[in-house]
C-alpha positions as CSV (number, residue, x, y, z in Angstrom):
1,M,4.5,-11.2,-10.7
2,N,3.6,-11.7,-6.9
3,R,1.6,-9.1,-5.2
4,V,4.5,-7.5,-3.3
5,D,6.1,-6.6,-6.7
6,A,2.7,-5.5,-8.2
7,I,2.1,-3.1,-5.3
8,R,5.6,-2.0,-5.6
9,D,5.2,-1.3,-9.5
10,R,1.9,0.5,-9.0
11,L,3.0,2.8,-6.2
12,T,6.3,3.5,-7.9
13,A,4.5,4.3,-11.0
14,T,2.1,6.6,-9.0
15,L,3.7,8.3,-6.4
16,A,7.5,8.3,-7.2
17,P,8.4,7.2,-3.7
18,Q,11.7,8.1,-2.3
19,R,11.4,5.2,0.0
20,L,9.1,2.2,-0.1
21,E,8.8,-0.6,2.3
22,I,6.1,-3.5,1.6
23,I,5.6,-6.0,4.3
24,D,3.6,-9.0,3.4
25,D,1.6,-10.1,6.8
26,S,-0.7,-12.7,5.1
27,Q,0.6,-15.7,6.8
28,K,-0.5,-14.1,10.0
29,H,-4.0,-14.3,8.9
30,A,-3.9,-17.7,7.2
31,G,-7.7,-19.2,7.5
32,H,-9.0,-15.7,7.8
33,A,-12.3,-16.4,6.1
34,S,-13.4,-12.8,5.4
35,A,-9.8,-12.2,3.4
36,G,-11.3,-14.2,0.4
37,G,-7.9,-14.9,-0.6
38,G,-6.7,-11.7,-0.6
39,G,-3.4,-10.5,1.0
40,H,-2.6,-8.2,4.3
41,F,0.2,-5.6,3.8
42,R,1.9,-3.0,5.5
43,V,3.4,-0.2,3.3
44,H,5.7,2.5,4.6
45,I,6.3,4.8,2.0
46,V,7.9,8.3,1.6
47,A,7.1,10.4,-1.3
48,E,7.0,14.1,-2.2
49,A,3.6,13.8,-3.5
50,F,2.0,13.6,-0.1
51,R,3.4,17.3,0.5
52,G,0.7,19.3,1.7
53,Q,-1.6,16.6,2.3
54,G,-3.2,15.4,5.1
55,T,-3.0,11.8,6.5
56,L,-6.5,11.0,5.2
57,Q,-5.6,12.1,1.6
58,R,-2.2,10.4,1.6
59,H,-4.0,7.2,2.5
60,R,-6.5,7.8,-0.2
61,M,-3.5,8.4,-2.6
62,V,-2.3,4.8,-1.9
63,Y,-5.6,3.1,-2.2
64,A,-6.4,4.7,-5.4
65,A,-3.0,3.6,-6.5
66,L,-4.0,0.0,-5.4
67,A,-7.9,0.4,-6.2
68,E,-7.6,-2.5,-9.1
69,M,-6.0,-4.8,-6.9
70,M,-8.3,-4.1,-4.2
71,Q,-11.3,-4.7,-6.3
72,Q,-9.8,-7.9,-7.8
73,N,-9.4,-8.9,-3.9
74,E,-5.4,-9.3,-4.4
75,V,-5.2,-7.0,-1.4
76,H,-7.5,-7.4,1.6
77,A,-6.1,-5.5,4.3
78,L,-3.8,-2.3,3.9
79,S,-1.9,-0.6,7.0
80,I,-0.3,2.8,5.6
81,E,2.7,4.8,6.9
82,A,2.7,7.7,4.4
83,R,5.5,10.5,5.1
84,T,6.8,13.4,3.3
85,P,10.9,13.4,2.8
86,D,11.3,15.8,5.8
87,E,8.8,13.6,8.1
88,T,11.3,10.8,8.2
């Protein structure tokens, strides 16, 4: 399974998004020594689970869903846009 699919599976299982877009920007950071082989991704996610949560808490929810991948250096950098359905 590639990294984008793994990210999609984890976020879907944890946050049940209504919309999810994952963009792999890793090629823009080729040779970036500090990445250690981990990928760079942008995530645009719309989920009811974010209702009543501030930006920081929403990001923490996404990071929690991807914690194992981040610890295993599958994900090095993550840009997150997290919204509720009525914020789109």
